[in-house]
CHARMM internal coordinates of N, CA and C (Angstrom, degrees):
IC EDIT
DIST 1 N 1 CA 1.3252
DIST 1 CA 1 C 1.4749
ANGL 1 N 1 CA 1 C 114.24
DIST 1 C 2 N 1.2193
ANGL 1 CA 1 C 2 N 125.20
DIHE 1 N 1 CA 1 C 2 N 133.76
DIST 2 N 2 CA 1.4782
ANGL 1 C 2 N 2 CA 121.19
DIHE 1 CA 1 C 2 N 2 CA -177.30
DIST 2 CA 2 C 1.5776
ANGL 2 N 2 CA 2 C 104.02
DIHE 1 C 2 N 2 CA 2 C -100.40
DIST 2 C 3 N 1.2845
ANGL 2 CA 2 C 3 N 117.51
DIHE 2 N 2 CA 2 C 3 N 129.00
DIST 3 N 3 CA 1.2985
ANGL 2 C 3 N 3 CA 123.64
DIHE 2 CA 2 C 3 N 3 CA -179.49
DIST 3 CA 3 C 1.4847
ANGL 3 N 3 CA 3 C 113.80
DIHE 2 C 3 N 3 CA 3 C -90.44
DIST 3 C 4 N 1.2588
ANGL 3 CA 3 C 4 N 122.37
DIHE 3 N 3 CA 3 C 4 N 109.73
DIST 4 N 4 CA 1.5066
ANGL 3 C 4 N 4 CA 127.01
DIHE 3 CA 3 C 4 N 4 CA -177.27
DIST 4 CA 4 C 1.5623
ANGL 4 N 4 CA 4 C 105.43
DIHE 3 C 4 N 4 CA 4 C -116.05
DIST 4 C 5 N 1.3158
ANGL 4 CA 4 C 5 N 117.88
DIHE 4 N 4 CA 4 C 5 N 166.04
DIST 5 N 5 CA 1.5042
ANGL 4 C 5 N 5 CA 119.08
DIHE 4 CA 4 C 5 N 5 CA -177.86
DIST 5 CA 5 C 1.5281
ANGL 5 N 5 CA 5 C 104.99
DIHE 4 C 5 N 5 CA 5 C -62.66
DIST 5 C 6 N 1.2015
ANGL 5 CA 5 C 6 N 129.94
DIHE 5 N 5 CA 5 C 6 N -44.59
DIST 6 N 6 CA 1.4868
ANGL 5 C 6 N 6 CA 131.84
DIHE 5 CA 5 C 6 N 6 CA -176.54
DIST 6 CA 6 C 1.5675
ANGL 6 N 6 CA 6 C 110.64
DIHE 5 C 6 N 6 CA 6 C -53.81
DIST 6 C 7 N 1.4339
ANGL 6 CA 6 C 7 N 114.23
DIHE 6 N 6 CA 6 C 7 N -47.36
DIST 7 N 7 CA 1.3670
ANGL 6 C 7 N 7 CA 117.35
DIHE 6 CA 6 C 7 N 7 CA 173.77
DIST 7 CA 7 C 1.5016
ANGL 7 N 7 CA 7 C 116.30
DIHE 6 C 7 N 7 CA 7 C -65.08
DIST 7 C 8 N 1.2797
ANGL 7 CA 7 C 8 N 118.98
DIHE 7 N 7 CA 7 C 8 N -44.47
DIST 8 N 8 CA 1.4179
ANGL 7 C 8 N 8 CA 130.82
DIHE 7 CA 7 C 8 N 8 CA -177.83
DIST 8 CA 8 C 1.7689
ANGL 8 N 8 CA 8 C 101.99
DIHE 7 C 8 N 8 CA 8 C -52.62
DIST 8 C 9 N 1.2754
ANGL 8 CA 8 C 9 N 104.94
DIHE 8 N 8 CA 8 C 9 N -60.65
DIST 9 N 9 CA 1.5162
ANGL 8 C 9 N 9 CA 109.68
DIHE 8 CA 8 C 9 N 9 CA -171.77
DIST 9 CA 9 C 1.6287
ANGL 9 N 9 CA 9 C 115.14
DIHE 8 C 9 N 9 CA 9 C -64.07
DIST 9 C 10 N 1.2927
ANGL 9 CA 9 C 10 N 114.45
DIHE 9 N 9 CA 9 C 10 N -31.58
DIST 10 N 10 CA 1.3768
ANGL 9 C 10 N 10 CA 125.09
DIHE 9 CA 9 C 10 N 10 CA 169.98
DIST 10 CA 10 C 1.4688
ANGL 10 N 10 CA 10 C 109.08
DIHE 9 C 10 N 10 CA 10 C -59.00
DIST 10 C 11 N 1.2812
ANGL 10 CA 10 C 11 N 119.11
DIHE 10 N 10 CA 10 C 11 N -57.15
DIST 11 N 11 CA 1.5036
ANGL 10 C 11 N 11 CA 125.98
DIHE 10 CA 10 C 11 N 11 CA 178.90
DIST 11 CA 11 C 1.5945
ANGL 11 N 11 CA 11 C 113.35
DIHE 10 C 11 N 11 CA 11 C -53.39
DIST 11 C 12 N 1.3664
ANGL 11 CA 11 C 12 N 107.30
DIHE 11 N 11 CA 11 C 12 N -47.27
DIST 12 N 12 CA 1.5131
ANGL 11 C 12 N 12 CA 112.42
DIHE 11 CA 11 C 12 N 12 CA -176.43
DIST 12 CA 12 C 1.5218
ANGL 12 N 12 CA 12 C 106.57
DIHE 11 C 12 N 12 CA 12 C -64.00
DIST 12 C 13 N 1.3502
ANGL 12 CA 12 C 13 N 115.84
DIHE 12 N 12 CA 12 C 13 N -45.15
DIST 13 N 13 CA 1.5357
ANGL 12 C 13 N 13 CA 117.22
DIHE 12 CA 12 C 13 N 13 CA 179.30
DIST 13 CA 13 C 1.4796
ANGL 13 N 13 CA 13 C 112.55
DIHE 12 C 13 N 13 CA 13 C -56.70
DIST 13 C 14 N 1.3819
ANGL 13 CA 13 C 14 N 117.27
DIHE 13 N 13 CA 13 C 14 N -45.23
DIST 14 N 14 CA 1.5680
ANGL 13 C 14 N 14 CA 117.16
DIHE 13 CA 13 C 14 N 14 CA 179.65
DIST 14 CA 14 C 1.5404
ANGL 14 N 14 CA 14 C 106.21
DIHE 13 C 14 N 14 CA 14 C -64.54
DIST 14 C 15 N 1.2277
ANGL 14 CA 14 C 15 N 121.53
DIHE 14 N 14 CA 14 C 15 N -40.88
DIST 15 N 15 CA 1.4933
ANGL 14 C 15 N 15 CA 119.43
DIHE 14 CA 14 C 15 N 15 CA -173.17
DIST 15 CA 15 C 1.5596
ANGL 15 N 15 CA 15 C 107.29
DIHE 14 C 15 N 15 CA 15 C -66.34
DIST 15 C 16 N 1.3408
ANGL 15 CA 15 C 16 N 116.73
DIHE 15 N 15 CA 15 C 16 N -37.37
DIST 16 N 16 CA 1.5060
ANGL 15 C 16 N 16 CA 119.93
DIHE 15 CA 15 C 16 N 16 CA 178.04
DIST 16 CA 16 C 1.4962
ANGL 16 N 16 CA 16 C 109.78
DIHE 15 C 16 N 16 CA 16 C -72.17
DIST 16 C 17 N 1.2644
ANGL 16 CA 16 C 17 N 121.21
DIHE 16 N 16 CA 16 C 17 N -34.65
DIST 17 N 17 CA 1.5118
ANGL 16 C 17 N 17 CA 120.01
DIHE 16 CA 16 C 17 N 17 CA -176.21
DIST 17 CA 17 C 1.6051
ANGL 17 N 17 CA 17 C 107.22
DIHE 16 C 17 N 17 CA 17 C -77.58
DIST 17 C 18 N 1.4266
ANGL 17 CA 17 C 18 N 115.92
DIHE 17 N 17 CA 17 C 18 N -23.86
DIST 18 N 18 CA 1.4844
ANGL 17 C 18 N 18 CA 114.50
DIHE 17 CA 17 C 18 N 18 CA -177.25
DIST 18 CA 18 C 1.5229
ANGL 18 N 18 CA 18 C 107.47
DIHE 17 C 18 N 18 CA 18 C -90.63
DIST 18 C 19 N 1.4230
ANGL 18 CA 18 C 19 N 119.01
DIHE 18 N 18 CA 18 C 19 N -2.64
DIST 19 N 19 CA 1.4428
ANGL 18 C 19 N 19 CA 116.79
DIHE 18 CA 18 C 19 N 19 CA -174.34
DIST 19 CA 19 C 1.3926
ANGL 19 N 19 CA 19 C 123.40
DIHE 18 C 19 N 19 CA 19 C 76.26
DIST 19 C 20 N 1.3694
ANGL 19 CA 19 C 20 N 114.65
DIHE 19 N 19 CA 19 C 20 N 14.56
DIST 20 N 20 CA 1.3047
ANGL 19 C 20 N 20 CA 118.78
DIHE 19 CA 19 C 20 N 20 CA 176.15
DIST 20 CA 20 C 1.6191
ANGL 20 N 20 CA 20 C 120.34
DIHE 19 C 20 N 20 CA 20 C -87.88
DIST 20 C 21 N 1.4039
ANGL 20 CA 20 C 21 N 111.19
DIHE 20 N 20 CA 20 C 21 N -17.82
DIST 21 N 21 CA 1.4480
ANGL 20 C 21 N 21 CA 112.67
DIHE 20 CA 20 C 21 N 21 CA 167.80
DIST 21 CA 21 C 1.5343
ANGL 21 N 21 CA 21 C 101.57
DIHE 20 C 21 N 21 CA 21 C -140.83
DIST 21 C 22 N 1.3725
ANGL 21 CA 21 C 22 N 110.28
DIHE 21 N 21 CA 21 C 22 N 166.37
DIST 22 N 22 CA 1.6479
ANGL 21 C 22 N 22 CA 116.63
DIHE 21 CA 21 C 22 N 22 CA 179.43
DIST 22 CA 22 C 1.5687
ANGL 22 N 22 CA 22 C 100.06
DIHE 21 C 22 N 22 CA 22 C -136.06
DIST 22 C 23 N 1.2167
ANGL 22 CA 22 C 23 N 113.58
DIHE 22 N 22 CA 22 C 23 N 157.73
DIST 23 N 23 CA 1.4103
ANGL 22 C 23 N 23 CA 123.16
DIHE 22 CA 22 C 23 N 23 CA 173.36
DIST 23 CA 23 C 1.5096
ANGL 23 N 23 CA 23 C 104.96
DIHE 22 C 23 N 23 CA 23 C -72.78
DIST 23 C 24 N 1.4449
ANGL 23 CA 23 C 24 N 115.48
DIHE 23 N 23 CA 23 C 24 N 137.47
DIST 24 N 24 CA 1.4352
ANGL 23 C 24 N 24 CA 124.89
DIHE 23 CA 23 C 24 N 24 CA 179.54
DIST 24 CA 24 C 1.4911
ANGL 24 N 24 CA 24 C 111.73
DIHE 23 C 24 N 24 CA 24 C -106.76
DIST 24 C 25 N 1.3052
ANGL 24 CA 24 C 25 N 114.82
DIHE 24 N 24 CA 24 C 25 N 141.90
DIST 25 N 25 CA 1.4337
ANGL 24 C 25 N 25 CA 123.07
DIHE 24 CA 24 C 25 N 25 CA 172.24
DIST 25 CA 25 C 1.6479
ANGL 25 N 25 CA 25 C 116.39
DIHE 24 C 25 N 25 CA 25 C -83.96
DIST 25 C 26 N 1.4208
ANGL 25 CA 25 C 26 N 109.76
DIHE 25 N 25 CA 25 C 26 N -9.84
DIST 26 N 26 CA 1.4446
ANGL 25 C 26 N 26 CA 114.61
DIHE 25 CA 25 C 26 N 26 CA 176.77
DIST 26 CA 26 C 1.4847
ANGL 26 N 26 CA 26 C 111.24
DIHE 25 C 26 N 26 CA 26 C -78.67
DIST 26 C 27 N 1.3548
ANGL 26 CA 26 C 27 N 107.94
DIHE 26 N 26 CA 26 C 27 N 144.12
DIST 27 N 27 CA 1.4419
ANGL 26 C 27 N 27 CA 117.61
DIHE 26 CA 26 C 27 N 27 CA 178.41
DIST 27 CA 27 C 1.6136
ANGL 27 N 27 CA 27 C 110.03
DIHE 26 C 27 N 27 CA 27 C -126.75
DIST 27 C 28 N 1.3075
ANGL 27 CA 27 C 28 N 110.70
DIHE 27 N 27 CA 27 C 28 N 142.08
DIST 28 N 28 CA 1.5362
ANGL 27 C 28 N 28 CA 116.30
DIHE 27 CA 27 C 28 N 28 CA -170.37
DIST 28 CA 28 C 1.5078
ANGL 28 N 28 CA 28 C 111.82
DIHE 27 C 28 N 28 CA 28 C -65.39
DIST 28 C 29 N 1.4410
ANGL 28 CA 28 C 29 N 114.46
DIHE 28 N 28 CA 28 C 29 N -32.35
DIST 29 N 29 CA 1.5652
ANGL 28 C 29 N 29 CA 115.96
DIHE 28 CA 28 C 29 N 29 CA 179.59
DIST 29 CA 29 C 1.4776
ANGL 29 N 29 CA 29 C 105.61
DIHE 28 C 29 N 29 CA 29 C -133.87
DIST 29 C 30 N 1.2750
ANGL 29 CA 29 C 30 N 122.98
DIHE 29 N 29 CA 29 C 30 N 125.84
DIST 30 N 30 CA 1.3869
ANGL 29 C 30 N 30 CA 127.19
DIHE 29 CA 29 C 30 N 30 CA 177.90
DIST 30 CA 30 C 1.4085
ANGL 30 N 30 CA 30 C 109.05
DIHE 29 C 30 N 30 CA 30 C -70.34
DIST 30 C 31 N 1.3083
ANGL 30 CA 30 C 31 N 120.02
DIHE 30 N 30 CA 30 C 31 N 140.65
DIST 31 N 31 CA 1.4595
ANGL 30 C 31 N 31 CA 124.45
DIHE 30 CA 30 C 31 N 31 CA 174.44
DIST 31 CA 31 C 1.4779
ANGL 31 N 31 CA 31 C 111.01
DIHE 30 C 31 N 31 CA 31 C 86.74
DIST 31 C 32 N 1.3284
ANGL 31 CA 31 C 32 N 123.04
DIHE 31 N 31 CA 31 C 32 N 0.94
DIST 32 N 32 CA 1.4981
ANGL 31 C 32 N 32 CA 126.19
DIHE 31 CA 31 C 32 N 32 CA -175.31
DIST 32 CA 32 C 1.5886
ANGL 32 N 32 CA 32 C 108.11
DIHE 31 C 32 N 32 CA 32 C -124.22
DIST 32 C 33 N 1.3285
ANGL 32 CA 32 C 33 N 114.34
DIHE 32 N 32 CA 32 C 33 N 32.59
DIST 33 N 33 CA 1.4884
ANGL 32 C 33 N 33 CA 120.13
DIHE 32 CA 32 C 33 N 33 CA -174.68
DIST 33 CA 33 C 1.5001
ANGL 33 N 33 CA 33 C 109.14
DIHE 32 C 33 N 33 CA 33 C -72.11
DIST 33 C 34 N 1.2266
ANGL 33 CA 33 C 34 N 116.51
DIHE 33 N 33 CA 33 C 34 N 144.08
DIST 34 N 34 CA 1.5328
ANGL 33 C 34 N 34 CA 126.03
DIHE 33 CA 33 C 34 N 34 CA 176.26
DIST 34 CA 34 C 1.4038
ANGL 34 N 34 CA 34 C 102.73
DIHE 33 C 34 N 34 CA 34 C -123.44
DIST 34 C 35 N 1.4249
ANGL 34 CA 34 C 35 N 122.52
DIHE 34 N 34 CA 34 C 35 N 111.78
DIST 35 N 35 CA 1.3758
ANGL 34 C 35 N 35 CA 123.09
DIHE 34 CA 34 C 35 N 35 CA -169.32
DIST 35 CA 35 C 1.6067
ANGL 35 N 35 CA 35 C 109.35
DIHE 34 C 35 N 35 CA 35 C -66.67
DIST 35 C 36 N 1.3488
ANGL 35 CA 35 C 36 N 117.19
DIHE 35 N 35 CA 35 C 36 N -21.62
DIST 36 N 36 CA 1.4664
ANGL 35 C 36 N 36 CA 116.22
DIHE 35 CA 35 C 36 N 36 CA 172.17
DIST 36 CA 36 C 1.5328
ANGL 36 N 36 CA 36 C 121.57
DIHE 35 C 36 N 36 CA 36 C -76.57
DIST 36 C 37 N 1.3764
ANGL 36 CA 36 C 37 N 113.46
DIHE 36 N 36 CA 36 C 37 N -11.81
DIST 37 N 37 CA 1.4974
ANGL 36 C 37 N 37 CA 118.82
DIHE 36 CA 36 C 37 N 37 CA -179.02
DIST 37 CA 37 C 1.4931
ANGL 37 N 37 CA 37 C 109.95
DIHE 36 C 37 N 37 CA 37 C -85.79
DIST 37 C 38 N 1.2297
ANGL 37 CA 37 C 38 N 112.61
DIHE 37 N 37 CA 37 C 38 N 143.97
DIST 38 N 38 CA 1.4834
ANGL 37 C 38 N 38 CA 118.15
DIHE 37 CA 37 C 38 N 38 CA 178.22
DIST 38 CA 38 C 1.4814
ANGL 38 N 38 CA 38 C 111.42
DIHE 37 C 38 N 38 CA 38 C -128.70
DIST 38 C 39 N 1.3369
ANGL 38 CA 38 C 39 N 116.87
DIHE 38 N 38 CA 38 C 39 N 138.62
DIST 39 N 39 CA 1.4988
ANGL 38 C 39 N 39 CA 125.99
DIHE 38 CA 38 C 39 N 39 CA -175.93
DIST 39 CA 39 C 1.4111
ANGL 39 N 39 CA 39 C 107.80
DIHE 38 C 39 N 39 CA 39 C -114.88
DIST 39 C 40 N 1.3358
ANGL 39 CA 39 C 40 N 115.11
DIHE 39 N 39 CA 39 C 40 N 147.52
DIST 40 N 40 CA 1.5572
ANGL 39 C 40 N 40 CA 119.22
DIHE 39 CA 39 C 40 N 40 CA -174.58
DIST 40 CA 40 C 1.4585
ANGL 40 N 40 CA 40 C 103.54
DIHE 39 C 40 N 40 CA 40 C -134.73
DIST 40 C 41 N 1.2764
ANGL 40 CA 40 C 41 N 115.36
DIHE 40 N 40 CA 40 C 41 N 160.67
DIST 41 N 41 CA 1.4500
ANGL 40 C 41 N 41 CA 126.22
DIHE 40 CA 40 C 41 N 41 CA 175.24
DIST 41 CA 41 C 1.4570
ANGL 41 N 41 CA 41 C 107.42
DIHE 40 C 41 N 41 CA 41 C -143.45
DIST 41 C 42 N 1.3113
ANGL 41 CA 41 C 42 N 114.65
DIHE 41 N 41 CA 41 C 42 N 154.43
DIST 42 N 42 CA 1.4146
ANGL 41 C 42 N 42 CA 128.26
DIHE 41 CA 41 C 42 N 42 CA -179.95
DIST 42 CA 42 C 1.5488
ANGL 42 N 42 CA 42 C 107.90
DIHE 41 C 42 N 42 CA 42 C -69.39
DIST 42 C 43 N 1.3340
ANGL 42 CA 42 C 43 N 113.18
DIHE 42 N 42 CA 42 C 43 N 139.47
DIST 43 N 43 CA 1.4648
ANGL 42 C 43 N 43 CA 115.14
DIHE 42 CA 42 C 43 N 43 CA 174.60
DIST 43 CA 43 C 1.6378
ANGL 43 N 43 CA 43 C 109.52
DIHE 42 C 43 N 43 CA 43 C -90.57
DIST 43 C 44 N 1.2900
ANGL 43 CA 43 C 44 N 120.20
DIHE 43 N 43 CA 43 C 44 N 176.84
DIST 44 N 44 CA 1.3611
ANGL 43 C 44 N 44 CA 116.14
DIHE 43 CA 43 C 44 N 44 CA 177.47
DIST 44 CA 44 C 1.5668
ANGL 44 N 44 CA 44 C 108.34
DIHE 43 C 44 N 44 CA 44 C -63.14
DIST 44 C 45 N 1.2594
ANGL 44 CA 44 C 45 N 113.94
DIHE 44 N 44 CA 44 C 45 N -50.34
DIST 45 N 45 CA 1.5709
ANGL 44 C 45 N 45 CA 119.12
DIHE 44 CA 44 C 45 N 45 CA 172.85
DIST 45 CA 45 C 1.5914
ANGL 45 N 45 CA 45 C 114.27
DIHE 44 C 45 N 45 CA 45 C -47.83
DIST 45 C 46 N 1.3023
ANGL 45 CA 45 C 46 N 114.75
DIHE 45 N 45 CA 45 C 46 N -39.21
DIST 46 N 46 CA 1.4293
ANGL 45 C 46 N 46 CA 122.50
DIHE 45 CA 45 C 46 N 46 CA -177.41
DIST 46 CA 46 C 1.4826
ANGL 46 N 46 CA 46 C 107.23
DIHE 45 C 46 N 46 CA 46 C -69.90
DIST 46 C 47 N 1.2762
ANGL 46 CA 46 C 47 N 118.92
DIHE 46 N 46 CA 46 C 47 N -38.10
DIST 47 N 47 CA 1.5361
ANGL 46 C 47 N 47 CA 124.46
DIHE 46 CA 46 C 47 N 47 CA 179.28
DIST 47 CA 47 C 1.4492
ANGL 47 N 47 CA 47 C 106.79
DIHE 46 C 47 N 47 CA 47 C -68.89
DIST 47 C 48 N 1.3017
ANGL 47 CA 47 C 48 N 122.68
DIHE 47 N 47 CA 47 C 48 N -39.18
DIST 48 N 48 CA 1.4474
ANGL 47 C 48 N 48 CA 124.91
DIHE 47 CA 47 C 48 N 48 CA 179.09
DIST 48 CA 48 C 1.6147
ANGL 48 N 48 CA 48 C 112.36
DIHE 47 C 48 N 48 CA 48 C -65.09
DIST 48 C 49 N 1.3124
ANGL 48 CA 48 C 49 N 110.31
DIHE 48 N 48 CA 48 C 49 N -45.96
DIST 49 N 49 CA 1.4460
ANGL 48 C 49 N 49 CA 115.60
DIHE 48 CA 48 C 49 N 49 CA -179.71
DIST 49 CA 49 C 1.5122
ANGL 49 N 49 CA 49 C 112.39
DIHE 48 C 49 N 49 CA 49 C -69.31
DIST 49 C 50 N 1.2413
ANGL 49 CA 49 C 50 N 121.46
DIHE 49 N 49 CA 49 C 50 N -34.98
DIST 50 N 50 CA 1.5143
ANGL 49 C 50 N 50 CA 131.21
DIHE 49 CA 49 C 50 N 50 CA 168.54
DIST 50 CA 50 C 1.3869
ANGL 50 N 50 CA 50 C 108.71
DIHE 49 C 50 N 50 CA 50 C -52.12
DIST 50 C 51 N 1.2761
ANGL 50 CA 50 C 51 N 119.12
DIHE 50 N 50 CA 50 C 51 N -61.49
DIST 51 N 51 CA 1.4131
ANGL 50 C 51 N 51 CA 122.60
DIHE 50 CA 50 C 51 N 51 CA 178.85
DIST 51 CA 51 C 1.5310
ANGL 51 N 51 CA 51 C 118.49
DIHE 50 C 51 N 51 CA 51 C -55.52
DIST 51 C 52 N 1.2768
ANGL 51 CA 51 C 52 N 109.91
DIHE 51 N 51 CA 51 C 52 N -39.53
DIST 52 N 52 CA 1.5497
ANGL 51 C 52 N 52 CA 117.63
DIHE 51 CA 51 C 52 N 52 CA 179.16
DIST 52 CA 52 C 1.5301
ANGL 52 N 52 CA 52 C 112.34
DIHE 51 C 52 N 52 CA 52 C -69.95
DIST 52 C 53 N 1.4198
ANGL 52 CA 52 C 53 N 111.69
DIHE 52 N 52 CA 52 C 53 N -35.83
DIST 53 N 53 CA 1.5181
ANGL 52 C 53 N 53 CA 115.53
DIHE 52 CA 52 C 53 N 53 CA 173.07
DIST 53 CA 53 C 1.4906
ANGL 53 N 53 CA 53 C 113.02
DIHE 52 C 53 N 53 CA 53 C -65.04
DIST 53 C 54 N 1.4457
ANGL 53 CA 53 C 54 N 116.15
DIHE 53 N 53 CA 53 C 54 N -38.88
DIST 54 N 54 CA 1.3932
ANGL 53 C 54 N 54 CA 121.55
DIHE 53 CA 53 C 54 N 54 CA -174.46
DIST 54 CA 54 C 1.4909
ANGL 54 N 54 CA 54 C 101.99
DIHE 53 C 54 N 54 CA 54 C -65.04
DIST 54 C 55 N 1.2446
ANGL 54 CA 54 C 55 N 117.84
DIHE 54 N 54 CA 54 C 55 N -44.79
DIST 55 N 55 CA 1.5878
ANGL 54 C 55 N 55 CA 116.01
DIHE 54 CA 54 C 55 N 55 CA -174.51
DIST 55 CA 55 C 1.3811
ANGL 55 N 55 CA 55 C 108.70
DIHE 54 C 55 N 55 CA 55 C -68.94
DIST 55 C 56 N 1.3209
ANGL 55 CA 55 C 56 N 125.77
DIHE 55 N 55 CA 55 C 56 N -36.45
DIST 56 N 56 CA 1.4512
ANGL 55 C 56 N 56 CA 128.67
DIHE 55 CA 55 C 56 N 56 CA 177.06
DIST 56 CA 56 C 1.5968
ANGL 56 N 56 CA 56 C 109.86
DIHE 55 C 56 N 56 CA 56 C -57.31
DIST 56 C 57 N 1.4088
ANGL 56 CA 56 C 57 N 111.01
DIHE 56 N 56 CA 56 C 57 N -53.95
DIST 57 N 57 CA 1.5037
ANGL 56 C 57 N 57 CA 112.76
DIHE 56 CA 56 C 57 N 57 CA 178.79
DIST 57 CA 57 C 1.5296
ANGL 57 N 57 CA 57 C 115.19
DIHE 56 C 57 N 57 CA 57 C -63.50
DIST 57 C 58 N 1.3449
ANGL 57 CA 57 C 58 N 118.87
DIHE 57 N 57 CA 57 C 58 N -37.02
DIST 58 N 58 CA 1.4165
ANGL 57 C 58 N 58 CA 120.55
DIHE 57 CA 57 C 58 N 58 CA 171.54
DIST 58 CA 58 C 1.5181
ANGL 58 N 58 CA 58 C 112.52
DIHE 57 C 58 N 58 CA 58 C -56.55
DIST 58 C 59 N 1.3301
ANGL 58 CA 58 C 59 N 119.63
DIHE 58 N 58 CA 58 C 59 N -45.93
DIST 59 N 59 CA 1.4252
ANGL 58 C 59 N 59 CA 121.82
DIHE 58 CA 58 C 59 N 59 CA -179.13
DIST 59 CA 59 C 1.5359
ANGL 59 N 59 CA 59 C 112.73
DIHE 58 C 59 N 59 CA 59 C -59.61
DIST 59 C 60 N 1.3161
ANGL 59 CA 59 C 60 N 113.64
DIHE 59 N 59 CA 59 C 60 N -40.56
DIST 60 N 60 CA 1.5495
ANGL 59 C 60 N 60 CA 125.94
DIHE 59 CA 59 C 60 N 60 CA 173.43
DIST 60 CA 60 C 1.5448
ANGL 60 N 60 CA 60 C 109.45
DIHE 59 C 60 N 60 CA 60 C -53.44
DIST 60 C 61 N 1.3806
ANGL 60 CA 60 C 61 N 118.32
DIHE 60 N 60 CA 60 C 61 N -49.60
DIST 61 N 61 CA 1.4942
ANGL 60 C 61 N 61 CA 122.90
DIHE 60 CA 60 C 61 N 61 CA -174.06
DIST 61 CA 61 C 1.5355
ANGL 61 N 61 CA 61 C 102.28
DIHE 60 C 61 N 61 CA 61 C -69.57
DIST 61 C 62 N 1.3865
ANGL 61 CA 61 C 62 N 120.34
DIHE 61 N 61 CA 61 C 62 N -47.69
DIST 62 N 62 CA 1.4093
ANGL 61 C 62 N 62 CA 122.71
DIHE 61 CA 61 C 62 N 62 CA -178.56
DIST 62 CA 62 C 1.6465
ANGL 62 N 62 CA 62 C 109.41
DIHE 61 C 62 N 62 CA 62 C -53.60
DIST 62 C 63 N 1.2880
ANGL 62 CA 62 C 63 N 112.51
DIHE 62 N 62 CA 62 C 63 N -44.51
DIST 63 N 63 CA 1.4239
ANGL 62 C 63 N 63 CA 118.17
DIHE 62 CA 62 C 63 N 63 CA -178.02
DIST 63 CA 63 C 1.6297
ANGL 63 N 63 CA 63 C 114.14
DIHE 62 C 63 N 63 CA 63 C -63.09
DIST 63 C 64 N 1.4026
ANGL 63 CA 63 C 64 N 110.29
DIHE 63 N 63 CA 63 C 64 N -37.55
DIST 64 N 64 CA 1.4945
ANGL 63 C 64 N 64 CA 117.16
DIHE 63 CA 63 C 64 N 64 CA 178.07
DIST 64 CA 64 C 1.4954
ANGL 64 N 64 CA 64 C 105.33
DIHE 63 C 64 N 64 CA 64 C -68.79
DIST 64 C 65 N 1.2973
ANGL 64 CA 64 C 65 N 118.36
DIHE 64 N 64 CA 64 C 65 N -49.69
DIST 65 N 65 CA 1.4090
ANGL 64 C 65 N 65 CA 118.30
DIHE 64 CA 64 C 65 N 65 CA 176.69
DIST 65 CA 65 C 1.4599
ANGL 65 N 65 CA 65 C 117.81
DIHE 64 C 65 N 65 CA 65 C -52.61
DIST 65 C 66 N 1.3296
ANGL 65 CA 65 C 66 N 120.02
DIHE 65 N 65 CA 65 C 66 N -48.98
DIST 66 N 66 CA 1.4074
ANGL 65 C 66 N 66 CA 126.55
DIHE 65 CA 65 C 66 N 66 CA 175.11
DIST 66 CA 66 C 1.5216
ANGL 66 N 66 CA 66 C 115.18
DIHE 65 C 66 N 66 CA 66 C -53.10
DIST 66 C 67 N 1.3143
ANGL 66 CA 66 C 67 N 114.24
DIHE 66 N 66 CA 66 C 67 N -40.39
DIST 67 N 67 CA 1.4182
ANGL 66 C 67 N 67 CA 124.67
DIHE 66 CA 66 C 67 N 67 CA 177.80
DIST 67 CA 67 C 1.4824
ANGL 67 N 67 CA 67 C 113.36
DIHE 66 C 67 N 67 CA 67 C -84.29
DIST 67 C 68 N 1.3302
ANGL 67 CA 67 C 68 N 118.76
DIHE 67 N 67 CA 67 C 68 N 5.13
DIST 68 N 68 CA 1.4690
ANGL 67 C 68 N 68 CA 131.19
DIHE 67 CA 67 C 68 N 68 CA 176.95
DIST 68 CA 68 C 1.5252
ANGL 68 N 68 CA 68 C 108.86
DIHE 67 C 68 N 68 CA 68 C 58.19
DIST 68 C 69 N 1.2901
ANGL 68 CA 68 C 69 N 117.50
DIHE 68 N 68 CA 68 C 69 N 33.21
DIST 69 N 69 CA 1.5373
ANGL 68 C 69 N 69 CA 121.85
DIHE 68 CA 68 C 69 N 69 CA -179.07
DIST 69 CA 69 C 1.6327
ANGL 69 N 69 CA 69 C 106.40
DIHE 68 C 69 N 69 CA 69 C -79.87
DIST 69 C 70 N 1.3032
ANGL 69 CA 69 C 70 N 112.69
DIHE 69 N 69 CA 69 C 70 N -26.64
DIST 70 N 70 CA 1.5444
ANGL 69 C 70 N 70 CA 121.44
DIHE 69 CA 69 C 70 N 70 CA 172.94
DIST 70 CA 70 C 1.4251
ANGL 70 N 70 CA 70 C 113.52
DIHE 69 C 70 N 70 CA 70 C -148.73
DIST 70 C 71 N 1.3111
ANGL 70 CA 70 C 71 N 117.88
DIHE 70 N 70 CA 70 C 71 N 152.03
DIST 71 N 71 CA 1.5301
ANGL 70 C 71 N 71 CA 122.05
DIHE 70 CA 70 C 71 N 71 CA -176.05
DIST 71 CA 71 C 1.4803
ANGL 71 N 71 CA 71 C 106.52
DIHE 70 C 71 N 71 CA 71 C -92.28
DIST 71 C 72 N 1.4352
ANGL 71 CA 71 C 72 N 113.16
DIHE 71 N 71 CA 71 C 72 N 164.81
DIST 72 N 72 CA 1.4672
ANGL 71 C 72 N 72 CA 120.47
DIHE 71 CA 71 C 72 N 72 CA -174.70
DIST 72 CA 72 C 1.5574
ANGL 72 N 72 CA 72 C 106.69
DIHE 71 C 72 N 72 CA 72 C -57.23
DIST 72 C 73 N 1.3985
ANGL 72 CA 72 C 73 N 118.34
DIHE 72 N 72 CA 72 C 73 N -35.93
DIST 73 N 73 CA 1.4691
ANGL 72 C 73 N 73 CA 117.43
DIHE 72 CA 72 C 73 N 73 CA -177.38
DIST 73 CA 73 C 1.4821
ANGL 73 N 73 CA 73 C 112.70
DIHE 72 C 73 N 73 CA 73 C -66.91
DIST 73 C 74 N 1.1916
ANGL 73 CA 73 C 74 N 117.83
DIHE 73 N 73 CA 73 C 74 N -20.50
DIST 74 N 74 CA 1.5343
ANGL 73 C 74 N 74 CA 125.67
DIHE 73 CA 73 C 74 N 74 CA 177.15
DIST 74 CA 74 C 1.3987
ANGL 74 N 74 CA 74 C 115.94
DIHE 73 C 74 N 74 CA 74 C -85.48
DIST 74 C 75 N 1.3133
ANGL 74 CA 74 C 75 N 119.89
DIHE 74 N 74 CA 74 C 75 N -16.18
DIST 75 N 75 CA 1.3366
ANGL 74 C 75 N 75 CA 124.78
DIHE 74 CA 74 C 75 N 75 CA -170.58
DIST 75 CA 75 C 1.6243
ANGL 75 N 75 CA 75 C 114.48
DIHE 74 C 75 N 75 CA 75 C -77.85
DIST 75 C 76 N 1.2948
ANGL 75 CA 75 C 76 N 112.01
DIHE 75 N 75 CA 75 C 76 N -10.45
DIST 76 N 76 CA 1.5185
ANGL 75 C 76 N 76 CA 120.94
DIHE 75 CA 75 C 76 N 76 CA -173.11
DIST 76 CA 76 C 1.5234
ANGL 76 N 76 CA 76 C 105.97
DIHE 75 C 76 N 76 CA 76 C -66.91
END
COOR INIT
IC SEED 1 N 1 CA 1 C
IC BUILD
């Protein structure tokens, strides 16, 4: 997948609309704010969905390993 600005902003909009992320007021470096830049944080729901997706992907990798579709060194 090629990440271009149109894709990025579409995905951010969908994540915001679904309540998985929220815009954050926190800035990484005080005094270097750029009014155009936006920062986001995971919501509680977003964290739960992320953990569930991680478990789902892990189980797929384990299944592929069990079926010898890929070796342990390739699972990284």
